[in-house]
VOLOKOL-984624 format. One record per residue (C-alpha): residue number from 1; z, x, y; residue in three letters. Coordinates in steps of 0.2 Angstrom, whole numbers. Example, Ala and Ser with C-alpha at 12.3 -4.5 7.8 and 13.67 -1.06 7.14 Angstrom:
% VOLOKOL-984624
<pt 1,<39,62,-22>,"ALA"> <pt 2,<36,68,-5>,"SER"> 
This chain:
% VOLOKOL-984624
<pt 1,<653,471,560>,"UNK"> <pt 2,<667,475,548>,"UNK"> <pt 3,<675,458,549>,"UNK"> <pt 4,<658,450,545>,"UNK"> <pt 5,<656,461,530>,"UNK"> <pt 6,<673,456,524>,"UNK"> <pt 7,<668,437,525>,"UNK"> <pt 8,<653,441,513>,"UNK"> <pt 9,<664,451,501>,"UNK"> <pt 10,<677,438,500>,"UNK"> <pt 11,<665,425,494>,"UNK"> <pt 12,<665,416,511>,"UNK"> <pt 13,<657,399,510>,"UNK"> <pt 14,<638,398,509>,"UNK"> <pt 15,<636,388,525>,"UNK"> <pt 16,<645,402,534>,"UNK"> <pt 17,<632,414,528>,"UNK"> <pt 18,<617,403,533>,"UNK"> <pt 19,<625,401,550>,"UNK"> <pt 20,<626,419,551>,"UNK"> <pt 21,<608,422,546>,"UNK"> <pt 22,<602,409,559>,"UNK"> <pt 23,<613,417,572>,"UNK"> <pt 24,<607,435,570>,"UNK"> <pt 25,<590,443,570>,"UNK"> <pt 26,<581,446,554>,"UNK"> <pt 27,<583,465,556>,"UNK"> <pt 28,<602,463,559>,"UNK"> <pt 29,<604,453,543>,"UNK"> <pt 30,<595,465,533>,"UNK"> <pt 31,<605,479,540>,"UNK"> <pt 32,<621,470,535>,"UNK"> <pt 33,<615,467,517>,"UNK"> <pt 34,<611,486,516>,"UNK"> <pt 35,<629,490,523>,"UNK"> <pt 36,<638,479,512>,"UNK"> <pt 37,<644,486,495>,"UNK"> <pt 38,<650,474,481>,"UNK"> <pt 39,<668,476,477>,"UNK"> <pt 40,<673,487,462>,"UNK"> <pt 41,<674,474,448>,"UNK"> <pt 42,<667,471,431>,"UNK"> <pt 43,<649,470,428>,"UNK"> <pt 44,<650,451,425>,"UNK"> <pt 45,<658,449,442>,"UNK"> <pt 46,<645,460,450>,"UNK"> <pt 47,<631,450,442>,"UNK"> <pt 48,<640,434,448>,"UNK"> <pt 49,<641,441,466>,"UNK"> <pt 50,<622,446,466>,"UNK"> <pt 51,<618,428,460>,"UNK"> <pt 52,<629,419,472>,"UNK"> <pt 53,<629,430,488>,"UNK"> <pt 54,<615,442,489>,"UNK"> <pt 55,<600,432,481>,"UNK"> <pt 56,<602,417,492>,"UNK"> <pt 57,<603,428,507>,"UNK"> <pt 58,<588,438,502>,"UNK"> <pt 59,<578,422,498>,"UNK"> <pt 60,<582,415,515>,"UNK"> <pt 61,<576,431,524>,"UNK"> <pt 62,<560,431,513>,"UNK"> <pt 63,<557,413,517>,"UNK"> <pt 64,<559,417,536>,"UNK"> <pt 65,<547,432,534>,"UNK"> <pt 66,<534,423,524>,"UNK"> <pt 67,<533,409,537>,"UNK"> <pt 68,<530,420,552>,"UNK"> <pt 69,<531,414,569>,"UNK"> <pt 70,<531,395,571>,"UNK"> <pt 71,<516,388,580>,"UNK"> <pt 72,<520,379,596>,"UNK"> <pt 73,<513,363,588>,"UNK"> <pt 74,<528,363,576>,"UNK"> <pt 75,<540,361,590>,"UNK"> <pt 76,<530,354,604>,"UNK"> <pt 77,<515,342,603>,"UNK"> <pt 78,<499,350,608>,"UNK"> <pt 79,<492,344,625>,"UNK"> <pt 80,<473,346,628>,"UNK"> <pt 81,<476,342,646>,"UNK"> <pt 82,<489,355,648>,"UNK"> <pt 83,<477,368,640>,"UNK"> <pt 84,<463,363,652>,"UNK"> <pt 85,<475,365,666>,"UNK"> <pt 86,<480,382,661>,"UNK"> <pt 87,<461,388,660>,"UNK"> <pt 88,<455,379,675>,"UNK"> <pt 89,<461,391,689>,"UNK"> <pt 90,<453,406,682>,"UNK"> <pt 91,<437,398,677>,"UNK"> <pt 92,<436,390,694>,"UNK"> <pt 93,<439,407,702>,"UNK"> <pt 94,<425,415,691>,"UNK"> <pt 95,<413,401,696>,"UNK"> <pt 96,<417,403,714>,"UNK"> <pt 97,<415,422,714>,"UNK"> <pt 98,<398,420,705>,"UNK"> <pt 99,<392,408,718>,"UNK"> <pt 100,<399,419,732>,"UNK"> <pt 101,<390,435,725>,"UNK"> <pt 102,<374,426,724>,"UNK"> <pt 103,<375,418,741>,"UNK"> <pt 104,<382,432,752>,"UNK"> <pt 105,<365,442,754>,"UNK"> <pt 106,<358,427,764>,"UNK"> <pt 107,<371,429,777>,"UNK"> <pt 108,<369,448,779>,"UNK"> <pt 109,<351,448,777>,"UNK"> <pt 110,<347,451,795>,"UNK"> <pt 111,<360,465,796>,"UNK"> <pt 112,<352,473,780>,"UNK"> <pt 113,<335,472,788>,"UNK"> <pt 114,<341,480,804>,"UNK"> <pt 115,<352,493,797>,"UNK"> <pt 116,<340,499,783>,"UNK"> <pt 117,<323,494,791>,"UNK"> <pt 118,<318,482,777>,"UNK"> <pt 119,<301,472,777>,"UNK"> <pt 120,<301,454,772>,"UNK"> <pt 121,<295,459,755>,"UNK"> <pt 122,<309,471,752>,"UNK"> <pt 123,<321,459,759>,"UNK"> <pt 124,<315,445,746>,"UNK"> <pt 125,<316,458,732>,"UNK"> <pt 126,<335,460,734>,"UNK"> <pt 127,<341,443,729>,"UNK"> <pt 128,<326,442,717>,"UNK"> <pt 129,<335,457,708>,"UNK"> <pt 130,<350,446,705>,"UNK"> <pt 131,<340,432,697>,"UNK"> <pt 132,<330,445,687>,"UNK"> <pt 133,<346,452,680>,"UNK"> <pt 134,<352,434,676>,"UNK"> <pt 135,<335,429,668>,"UNK"> <pt 136,<335,445,657>,"UNK"> <pt 137,<353,441,651>,"UNK"> <pt 138,<351,422,647>,"UNK"> <pt 139,<345,424,629>,"UNK"> <pt 140,<358,437,624>,"UNK"> <pt 141,<371,427,633>,"UNK"> <pt 142,<366,411,622>,"UNK"> <pt 143,<368,421,606>,"UNK"> <pt 144,<384,428,612>,"UNK"> <pt 145,<391,411,617>,"UNK"> <pt 146,<387,403,600>,"UNK"> <pt 147,<392,419,590>,"UNK"> <pt 148,<407,426,599>,"UNK"> <pt 149,<413,411,610>,"UNK"> <pt 150,<414,409,629>,"UNK"> <pt 151,<430,419,632>,"UNK"> <pt 152,<424,436,626>,"UNK"> <pt 153,<407,434,632>,"UNK"> <pt 154,<412,429,650>,"UNK"> <pt 155,<426,441,652>,"UNK"> <pt 156,<415,456,645>,"UNK"> <pt 157,<400,453,656>,"UNK"> <pt 158,<409,447,672>,"UNK"> <pt 159,<415,465,674>,"UNK"> <pt 160,<397,470,677>,"UNK"> <pt 161,<397,458,692>,"UNK"> <pt 162,<412,468,699>,"UNK"> <pt 163,<403,484,696>,"UNK"> <pt 164,<388,477,704>,"UNK"> <pt 165,<397,472,720>,"UNK"> <pt 166,<404,489,722>,"UNK"> <pt 167,<387,498,719>,"UNK"> <pt 168,<380,486,732>,"UNK"> <pt 169,<394,490,745>,"UNK"> <pt 170,<391,509,743>,"UNK"> <pt 171,<372,508,743>,"UNK"> <pt 172,<362,518,756>,"UNK"> <pt 173,<345,512,753>,"UNK"> <pt 174,<335,498,745>,"UNK"> <pt 175,<336,505,728>,"UNK"> <pt 176,<355,505,728>,"UNK"> <pt 177,<356,488,735>,"UNK"> <pt 178,<344,481,721>,"UNK"> <pt 179,<353,490,707>,"UNK"> <pt 180,<370,482,713>,"UNK"> <pt 181,<362,465,714>,"UNK"> <pt 182,<354,467,697>,"UNK"> <pt 183,<371,471,690>,"UNK"> <pt 184,<378,456,699>,"UNK"> <pt 185,<365,445,691>,"UNK"> <pt 186,<368,452,673>,"UNK"> <pt 187,<387,450,675>,"UNK"> <pt 188,<387,432,683>,"UNK"> <pt 189,<374,426,670>,"UNK"> <pt 190,<387,419,657>,"UNK"> <pt 191,<398,410,670>,"UNK"> <pt 192,<389,394,672>,"UNK"> <pt 193,<383,393,654>,"UNK"> <pt 194,<400,397,648>,"UNK"> <pt 195,<408,384,658>,"UNK"> <pt 196,<395,371,652>,"UNK"> <pt 197,<398,376,634>,"UNK"> <pt 198,<417,374,636>,"UNK"> <pt 199,<415,357,644>,"UNK"> <pt 200,<404,352,629>,"UNK"> <pt 201,<419,356,618>,"UNK"> <pt 202,<433,350,628>,"UNK"> <pt 203,<427,333,635>,"UNK"> <pt 204,<418,318,628>,"UNK"> <pt 205,<399,319,628>,"UNK"> <pt 206,<396,304,639>,"UNK"> <pt 207,<407,313,653>,"UNK"> <pt 208,<398,329,652>,"UNK"> <pt 209,<387,326,668>,"UNK"> <pt 210,<403,321,678>,"UNK"> <pt 211,<412,337,671>,"UNK"> <pt 212,<398,348,675>,"UNK"> <pt 213,<396,341,693>,"UNK"> <pt 214,<414,343,696>,"UNK"> <pt 215,<413,361,690>,"UNK"> <pt 216,<398,365,701>,"UNK"> <pt 217,<406,358,716>,"UNK"> <pt 218,<421,369,713>,"UNK"> <pt 219,<410,384,710>,"UNK"> <pt 220,<400,379,726>,"UNK"> <pt 221,<416,384,736>,"UNK"> <pt 222,<409,401,734>,"UNK"> <pt 223,<394,396,744>,"UNK"> <pt 224,<406,390,758>,"UNK"> <pt 225,<416,406,757>,"UNK"> <pt 226,<400,416,759>,"UNK"> <pt 227,<395,407,775>,"UNK"> <pt 228,<407,406,790>,"UNK"> <pt 229,<422,415,782>,"UNK"> <pt 230,<411,430,775>,"UNK"> <pt 231,<402,431,792>,"UNK"> <pt 232,<419,432,801>,"UNK"> <pt 233,<425,446,789>,"UNK"> <pt 234,<409,455,791>,"UNK"> <pt 235,<411,454,810>,"UNK"> <pt 236,<429,461,808>,"UNK"> <pt 237,<427,474,794>,"UNK"> <pt 238,<409,476,791>,"UNK"> <pt 239,<399,470,776>,"UNK"> <pt 240,<403,486,765>,"UNK"> <pt 241,<422,485,767>,"UNK"> <pt 242,<421,466,764>,"UNK"> <pt 243,<411,468,748>,"UNK"> <pt 244,<422,482,741>,"UNK"> <pt 245,<437,470,742>,"UNK"> <pt 246,<427,456,733>,"UNK"> <pt 247,<422,469,720>,"UNK"> <pt 248,<440,474,716>,"UNK"> <pt 249,<445,456,715>,"UNK"> <pt 250,<431,451,704>,"UNK"> <pt 251,<437,464,691>,"UNK"> <pt 252,<454,456,691>,"UNK"> <pt 253,<446,439,687>,"UNK"> <pt 254,<436,447,673>,"UNK"> <pt 255,<452,453,665>,"UNK"> <pt 256,<461,436,668>,"UNK"> <pt 257,<446,427,659>,"UNK"> <pt 258,<450,436,643>,"UNK"> <pt 259,<469,432,644>,"UNK"> <pt 260,<468,413,649>,"UNK"> <pt 261,<452,405,642>,"UNK"> <pt 262,<452,397,624>,"UNK"> <pt 263,<435,393,616>,"UNK"> <pt 264,<440,377,608>,"UNK"> <pt 265,<455,364,608>,"UNK"> <pt 266,<467,367,594>,"UNK"> <pt 267,<466,348,590>,"UNK"> <pt 268,<447,349,588>,"UNK"> <pt 269,<440,348,570>,"UNK"> <pt 270,<437,365,563>,"UNK"> <pt 271,<419,370,567>,"UNK"> <pt 272,<419,389,563>,"UNK"> <pt 273,<401,395,562>,"UNK"> <pt 274,<396,402,546>,"UNK"> <pt 275,<381,411,554>,"UNK"> <pt 276,<380,429,555>,"UNK"> <pt 277,<374,437,571>,"UNK"> <pt 278,<356,440,564>,"UNK"> <pt 279,<356,421,559>,"UNK"> <pt 280,<361,416,576>,"UNK"> <pt 281,<347,426,584>,"UNK"> <pt 282,<335,418,571>,"UNK"> <pt 283,<341,401,577>,"UNK"> <pt 284,<336,405,594>,"UNK"> <pt 285,<318,406,588>,"UNK"> <pt 286,<319,388,583>,"UNK"> <pt 287,<326,383,599>,"UNK"> <pt 288,<312,391,609>,"UNK"> <pt 289,<299,383,598>,"UNK"> <pt 290,<305,366,604>,"UNK"> <pt 291,<293,360,618>,"UNK"> <pt 292,<306,349,626>,"UNK"> <pt 293,<315,365,632>,"UNK"> <pt 294,<301,369,643>,"UNK"> <pt 295,<300,352,651>,"UNK"> <pt 296,<318,354,656>,"UNK"> <pt 297,<315,372,661>,"UNK"> <pt 298,<301,367,673>,"UNK"> <pt 299,<311,355,683>,"UNK"> <pt 300,<327,366,684>,"UNK"> <pt 301,<316,382,688>,"UNK"> <pt 302,<308,373,703>,"UNK"> <pt 303,<323,362,709>,"UNK"> <pt 304,<336,376,707>,"UNK"> <pt 305,<323,389,713>,"UNK"> <pt 306,<319,379,729>,"UNK"> <pt 307,<338,377,733>,"UNK"> <pt 308,<342,395,729>,"UNK"> <pt 309,<327,403,738>,"UNK"> <pt 310,<331,394,754>,"UNK"> <pt 311,<350,394,753>,"UNK"> <pt 312,<353,411,746>,"UNK"> <pt 313,<338,421,754>,"UNK"> <pt 314,<328,413,768>,"UNK"> <pt 315,<340,402,777>,"UNK"> <pt 316,<348,417,786>,"UNK"> <pt 317,<332,424,792>,"UNK"> <pt 318,<325,407,796>,"UNK"> <pt 319,<339,403,808>,"UNK"> <pt 320,<338,420,815>,"UNK"> <pt 321,<319,421,817>,"UNK"> <pt 322,<315,404,823>,"UNK"> <pt 323,<331,398,832>,"UNK"> <pt 324,<338,415,837>,"UNK"> <pt 325,<356,412,830>,"UNK"> <pt 326,<368,427,828>,"UNK"> <pt 327,<378,430,812>,"UNK"> <pt 328,<392,418,816>,"UNK"> <pt 329,<381,404,822>,"UNK"> <pt 330,<371,406,806>,"UNK"> <pt 331,<386,406,796>,"UNK"> <pt 332,<392,390,804>,"UNK"> <pt 333,<375,381,800>,"UNK"> <pt 334,<375,388,782>,"UNK"> <pt 335,<393,382,780>,"UNK"> <pt 336,<388,364,785>,"UNK"> <pt 337,<373,365,773>,"UNK"> <pt 338,<384,371,759>,"UNK"> <pt 339,<396,357,761>,"UNK"> <pt 340,<382,345,760>,"UNK"> <pt 341,<377,353,743>,"UNK"> <pt 342,<395,351,737>,"UNK"> <pt 343,<394,333,741>,"UNK"> <pt 344,<378,332,732>,"UNK"> <pt 345,<385,340,716>,"UNK"> <pt 346,<399,327,716>,"UNK"> <pt 347,<388,312,719>,"UNK"> <pt 348,<376,316,706>,"UNK"> <pt 349,<390,318,692>,"UNK"> <pt 350,<393,299,688>,"UNK"> <pt 351,<376,292,693>,"UNK"> <pt 352,<369,294,675>,"UNK"> <pt 353,<383,282,669>,"UNK"> <pt 354,<382,270,683>,"UNK"> <pt 355,<363,268,680>,"UNK"> <pt 356,<364,272,661>,"UNK"> <pt 357,<349,284,663>,"UNK"> <pt 358,<348,303,665>,"UNK"> <pt 359,<329,305,667>,"UNK"> <pt 360,<329,291,680>,"UNK"> <pt 361,<343,300,690>,"UNK"> <pt 362,<333,317,689>,"UNK"> <pt 363,<317,308,694>,"UNK"> <pt 364,<324,300,709>,"UNK"> <pt 365,<333,315,715>,"UNK"> <pt 366,<318,326,713>,"UNK"> <pt 367,<308,314,724>,"UNK"> <pt 368,<320,314,738>,"UNK"> <pt 369,<323,333,737>,"UNK"> <pt 370,<304,335,738>,"UNK"> <pt 371,<303,323,753>,"UNK"> <pt 372,<317,333,762>,"UNK"> <pt 373,<308,349,759>,"UNK"> <pt 374,<292,342,766>,"UNK"> <pt 375,<301,336,782>,"UNK"> <pt 376,<306,354,785>,"UNK"> <pt 377,<288,359,783>,"UNK"> <pt 378,<283,347,796>,"UNK"> <pt 379,<297,350,808>,"UNK"> <pt 380,<292,358,825>,"UNK"> <pt 381,<308,356,834>,"UNK"> <pt 382,<317,370,841>,"UNK"> <pt 383,<334,360,841>,"UNK"> <pt 384,<348,368,831>,"UNK"> <pt 385,<355,351,828>,"UNK"> <pt 386,<339,344,821>,"UNK"> <pt 387,<336,358,809>,"UNK"> <pt 388,<355,358,804>,"UNK"> <pt 389,<353,339,799>,"UNK"> <pt 390,<336,343,790>,"UNK"> <pt 391,<344,357,780>,"UNK"> <pt 392,<359,347,776>,"UNK"> <pt 393,<348,332,770>,"UNK"> <pt 394,<338,345,760>,"UNK"> <pt 395,<355,351,751>,"UNK"> <pt 396,<361,334,749>,"UNK"> <pt 397,<348,330,736>,"UNK"> <pt 398,<347,347,728>,"UNK"> <pt 399,<362,348,715>,"UNK"> <pt 400,<353,340,700>,"UNK"> <pt 401,<358,353,688>,"UNK"> <pt 402,<372,342,681>,"UNK"> <pt 403,<361,327,675>,"UNK"> <pt 404,<347,339,669>,"UNK"> <pt 405,<359,349,658>,"UNK"> <pt 406,<368,333,652>,"UNK"> <pt 407,<351,326,647>,"UNK"> <pt 408,<347,342,638>,"UNK"> <pt 409,<364,342,629>,"UNK"> <pt 410,<361,324,623>,"UNK"> <pt 411,<346,329,613>,"UNK"> <pt 412,<352,344,604>,"UNK"> <pt 413,<366,348,591>,"UNK"> <pt 414,<383,356,596>,"UNK"> <pt 415,<380,371,586>,"UNK"> <pt 416,<365,376,596>,"UNK"> <pt 417,<372,371,613>,"UNK"> <pt 418,<374,389,620>,"UNK"> <pt 419,<356,394,615>,"UNK"> <pt 420,<349,378,622>,"UNK"> <pt 421,<357,380,639>,"UNK"> <pt 422,<353,398,641>,"UNK"> <pt 423,<335,396,635>,"UNK"> <pt 424,<333,383,649>,"UNK"> <pt 425,<342,395,661>,"UNK"> <pt 426,<331,409,656>,"UNK"> <pt 427,<316,399,663>,"UNK"> <pt 428,<327,394,677>,"UNK"> <pt 429,<331,411,684>,"UNK"> <pt 430,<314,418,679>,"UNK"> <pt 431,<307,404,690>,"UNK"> <pt 432,<319,408,704>,"UNK"> <pt 433,<314,426,703>,"UNK"> <pt 434,<295,421,704>,"UNK"> <pt 435,<298,409,718>,"UNK"> <pt 436,<308,422,729>,"UNK"> <pt 437,<295,435,726>,"UNK"> <pt 438,<281,422,730>,"UNK"> <pt 439,<289,415,746>,"UNK"> <pt 440,<291,433,751>,"UNK"> <pt 441,<273,436,749>,"UNK"> <pt 442,<269,420,759>,"UNK"> <pt 443,<280,427,774>,"UNK"> <pt 444,<272,444,772>,"UNK"> <pt 445,<255,436,775>,"UNK"> <pt 446,<260,432,793>,"UNK"> <pt 447,<262,446,806>,"UNK"> <pt 448,<280,449,812>,"UNK"> <pt 449,<285,453,830>,"UNK"> <pt 450,<292,469,837>,"UNK"> <pt 451,<309,464,830>,"UNK"> <pt 452,<303,461,813>,"UNK"> <pt 453,<304,442,814>,"UNK"> <pt 454,<292,430,805>,"UNK"> <pt 455,<284,416,815>,"UNK"> <pt 456,<289,398,813>,"UNK"> <pt 457,<272,394,805>,"UNK"> <pt 458,<276,406,790>,"UNK"> <pt 459,<292,396,786>,"UNK"> <pt 460,<284,380,788>,"UNK"> <pt 461,<270,385,775>,"UNK"> <pt 462,<284,391,763>,"UNK"> <pt 463,<293,374,764>,"UNK"> <pt 464,<276,365,761>,"UNK"> <pt 465,<272,376,745>,"UNK"> <pt 466,<290,372,738>,"UNK"> <pt 467,<288,353,741>,"UNK"> <pt 468,<271,353,731>,"UNK"> <pt 469,<279,364,717>,"UNK"> <pt 470,<293,351,716>,"UNK"> <pt 471,<281,337,713>,"UNK"> <pt 472,<272,346,699>,"UNK"> <pt 473,<288,350,690>,"UNK"> <pt 474,<293,332,690>,"UNK"> <pt 475,<277,327,681>,"UNK"> <pt 476,<281,340,667>,"UNK"> <pt 477,<299,334,666>,"UNK"> <pt 478,<294,316,664>,"UNK"> <pt 479,<287,319,646>,"UNK"> <pt 480,<305,321,639>,"UNK"> <pt 481,<312,305,631>,"UNK"> <pt 482,<328,298,639>,"UNK"> <pt 483,<345,295,630>,"UNK"> <pt 484,<356,284,640>,"UNK"> <pt 485,<375,289,641>,"UNK"> <pt 486,<379,272,633>,"UNK"> <pt 487,<372,277,617>,"UNK"> <pt 488,<384,292,616>,"UNK"> <pt 489,<400,282,619>,"UNK"> <pt 490,<413,280,605>,"UNK"> 
């Protein structure tokens, strides 16, 4: 330190001083300047020293302090693909967990019915609690997504899903189970919509359906995990211990969302909203006044409601009551059906660009979906293979969410995307809630046997009612104009 000070005092060349400052930290350089004392000399010499030595050094330090930390883009070009790659794992895990938590009750429904002595109506009210929570959160989530961004919205609310899983695992009665599932519904509510909003900001418009389909298929892995793997875990450790572990992991993922996710690309045009929270809420009113919202809502409510009602609620009891399958065998069938649904999600993604129509894709898919549901209503075979094929075909045409939301996205501005998606989703999850309660009422209308099992005719009646509902929803949806993907390409 003394030798360095002597170099400054002896009027060492300015390049040496700059080299020193670049080689040392800012705090160390300031400490040196405070330690150095000018040589005892005349006032003119001291003034010359101040001008030639101290002021250049201080100016360099001040410039360094004013500039602050250099952005990464100053040293390394910004890569949108690299940013997406950093966010993708945690978003995928959140989406997988959201699907898992919504699907797991179907696998353990017979266990819950036997352990807690639940009626079909009580059993149907449990998954319905998930979708009631999701429905109630949709409008607030839409406001939060547009006002505060997906990162904070998803991270903050997903922690509720973790708490809900823990409450469900510890519940000793139907009330505790319903509260836990309600919290799961509230906490998982922003995941799908948050991912859709992020996709609309990070990828081109005409590729939104494909991006959504890929995201849905990845998230659908949670449905696979809630089938055979979850059934095996329940066999080994019990459903309570298994869900306690899932709840703890969900809390970790919620924290990771806050750290890893970014709301917009750095190279995107600045689009900071000037709306206050109150103005954002008022903007929701204008979205809800648009009649097109309800045409989209009709088809999503019934199509998603039909899939979720069967896959997440009644498939387990149906296989147990009609085909007498145990939990592992049920899990295997549900696994195959879930794989078919994942394939469906991937297949639907590029169809709108292939045929250059979104409304046409949704129309054809709904017709095929309704046909498969009708075949289940007409099925009288007791063959497990036949019912597995029928349920797989049912799931193969079910994943229409990606073209539906891409269609809706094409007709509304970017600034309202969060509110548009969640307004549609509000009606969707409300429809799921109503359909689950309605199907529970249908099954309750038929007498059960001494083991609490519903007869085959009850399930066939339920499938028939769902097929009719799909056709009616399609009529309502067809009123919306079509905007082909080719019209949005750059």
